[in-house]
N, C-alpha and C positions, 0 to 999 in steps of 0.2 A: 797628249794625254795618255795618260797611264792603257794599259794592257786589261783586259777584260777580269780577268781572274785576281789582277794587282787591288792592293784595297787604294780607295781616293784617300787623298793626299790634302792637307788640311793646315791650313796655316793661319795660328788665334793673334786677333789684334785687340788688344784690351790694354789704357794705362795704369789700370792695376792689374799686377802680374797676380794677385790670388785668387784674384780671378777666372782669370787663363787661364793657369794652371790647375785649376777645381774644375772648370771646363775640359781643358785636356783629359786630366781622368776621368772625367763623365762617357768622352768621347772614343777611347783608347778600349773600352768596355766594349764596344762594336766592331763586328767580327774585319767587316767590308771599310770601315773608317782606321787613319794612319796621321796624327799631328806629327806633324817634321817640328813642328817647330809655335815657339810663343812670343809672338817683340809688346814691346809696349809703345811707339809710337809711329805716324805715321809715315816719318820717314822709314824708318826699318822697316816697315811694312812694305813700300812699294823696293827697296834692296832684296828684302828676303824672296820678294815675291820669282822678278827680274832675273835673280839666280837660282833658286830653287824650281821656279817653275811648278806651284802645288794643282790640285785641278780646286779647292775652294781655301777664296780668302774670305774668314770670317771678321769683319771690320766694327771693332768701335766707332760711334759718333762723332765725339766730343774728345779728344785731344790738344795737350801743348802741340806747340809747332803746328808741322802739318797734322788738318783735324784729318774724319776718317773718310768724309764727303772729297777730297782733293784727293787724298791717295787714292781711294776708288777710282778719280776719275785718273789718274798716272796708270795706276795699274790697266786699268781696260786697253787704254792705250799701247804700253809698254806690253802687258805680258800676256800673248795673244796666247786663249786655250784656259786660262784662268777665267776663273769667277765669281763673282765677292757678291756677300752674304751680308749688309750691314745690320750689326746689331745694335742694339740701345733699350736704356733702363726706360723710356719714353717714348711710344708709336704717336705719330701724327703723319698727315698728310700731304701736311705740307712736307716733312721731314724724309714718305717716301718717296715724291717728285722726284725732292732732291736725288737721292739715292741711285732713280732710274734715271734721271735725267744726267748721271756721273757714270754709270755703264753699269751699276748693282742687276745684283737679277734677281734680287727681291730682299725685304725686310724687314725683320723679326725682335720680341721682345725678347729680352735678357732674361724672363723670368717663364719662358718657354718651358714643357719637359724635353727632355733631351731626348727622347725617340720623337717629338715634333721637329729639336732641330734636325734631328740625324738624317729623318724625314723628307726634309726640304735639303737639307745639303744632297741627299741622294734623287730631287727634284732637278738640281741647279743642274749636277752631276753631267745628266740624261738631256739638258739642254732644253729643260720645261718649266715654264715659266712662273713663282710663287703667287702672282697673284690676279687677278684677273682684267681683261681688258677697261672693263668698266670702273672697276680702281682704279689703272692706275689714272684713267682717259681724267675721272675728276680730281685726282689726286691733282691732275698739272693744272688743271682747270685753275683749282685753287692757285697755285704757286705761282700763275700769271697774276691773277688778281691781285695774291698778293706782293710783287715785286709794283704792278700797278701803284700798288698802294703807296710801298716805300718809296718807289719814286717820285708820287706827290707830296708827301709828307718834307723827301728834302731838302728839296724843291722850298717847301713851306719853313722852313728854321730858320733857311739861309735869309727871307725875309724878315726874322728877329733883327733889333734894333739895338744898339751898343747893352744903352740902358735894358730893356726887355732881360737880355741876355745876362747883366748885373744881376738883377734881379731873381732870374728863374737862378744862377748861381747863389743867391746868397740861401733860397728856401731849400736847395741843396744840402746846404749846412744846415742845416736848422737854427735856422734864424726869425727870430719871431716875427709879424708884419710890425708892429709897434718899434723894432730896431731897425729892421730895412729901412722904415721913412724915417725916421729920424739923422740915420745915418748919414741916407740919400740926402736928405734934406727936402724932404715929399713931402704934405699931408697924405691921410689913412684913405681917404678918397683918392688923390691919385695914382694911390700906390691901386689901389681897387682899380681905376680903370688902366693902367699899364699890366696887370694882370688880368681882367677880362682882353686887352686887346692880342695875348701873348694866347688863350684859347682861341680865339676866332679868328686868328694866323693860322694854326696850326691845326683846327677842326678836332679839340678832343672836347671835354667835360670837365675834369678835374685839373687841378695843378700839379696835382703827383702825374697824371700822362704826362702833360707836360716836362716834366722837369727830366721822367726815362723817356720821353723822346728827343730832348735836351744834350742827355745823358748819351744815349746811343750815337747820337751823329757826332758827337765828339764837342758836343760847345758847352757842357757843361762837364767836369768831371769832380768824383766821388775821392776821399783822402783814402789809400790804402793801407790794408791794416796789416802792420810786416807781423814775423814771427813772435815776436815776444812780449805783442801785445793780446797771442791768443794760447790758451791752455790744452794740450792736446789732449785727446780724451782716449780716456784705455780701458779699451772694453775686454773683461775675464768674460770667456766661453768656457761656457761647463760642459759637460761631455752631452752629447748630441746635440748639439747646437749649433748653427748656422750663418753665416753671415749672406744676407744679400749684398745681391750685386746695388752697385753704385747706380746714382738715374740718373749718369751722362748719356 
């Protein structure tokens, strides 16, 4: 831990370097804060925390490779004295619970005012909680409930027959019921029966919910879009315009 008269050292982790650097400029205006590094992935965050021993790490939650939750857990275990505050474009109680379980001191939105974020850094540095015990407990309850539901859904997915999974895959591919029934050699009535059986087994209310669940657990696959299939959008910013942070 740094001396009381020394600035609080901060490492910023965000896979969009432009956002991390903009945040660095804003925080460096606070006399008692000093950003010592901006990194763009979870593994680099772990390595930097182990080497530099910053007081605070501001951690993006969604990144390729090692994500923010896993990086938080590793830093909590391996870099004693470093507090992690998780940042994200979207905040919910499940994410808060996952962050707290991983060892984060708290969880804030990227859109918070710089003054609010700076105050949270100071509080975390002093060892103060950023959320009330009631907020944390409620979030943990929701996380436990979500995990139980996910476990049940994973078991239900395994009950689907190969034919039912084939039907879901064709639905995900955008095939019409008429095409599916024809190519699988069944009547529309039989197809509807298979579809209803899928909904009943999974405990969902729509074909879309069934497809999403099957994709989530790797039973149905979507076609990846290659870079050549997408056109890059160029945004021309005029004077005084700013970019909103990504919603990861």
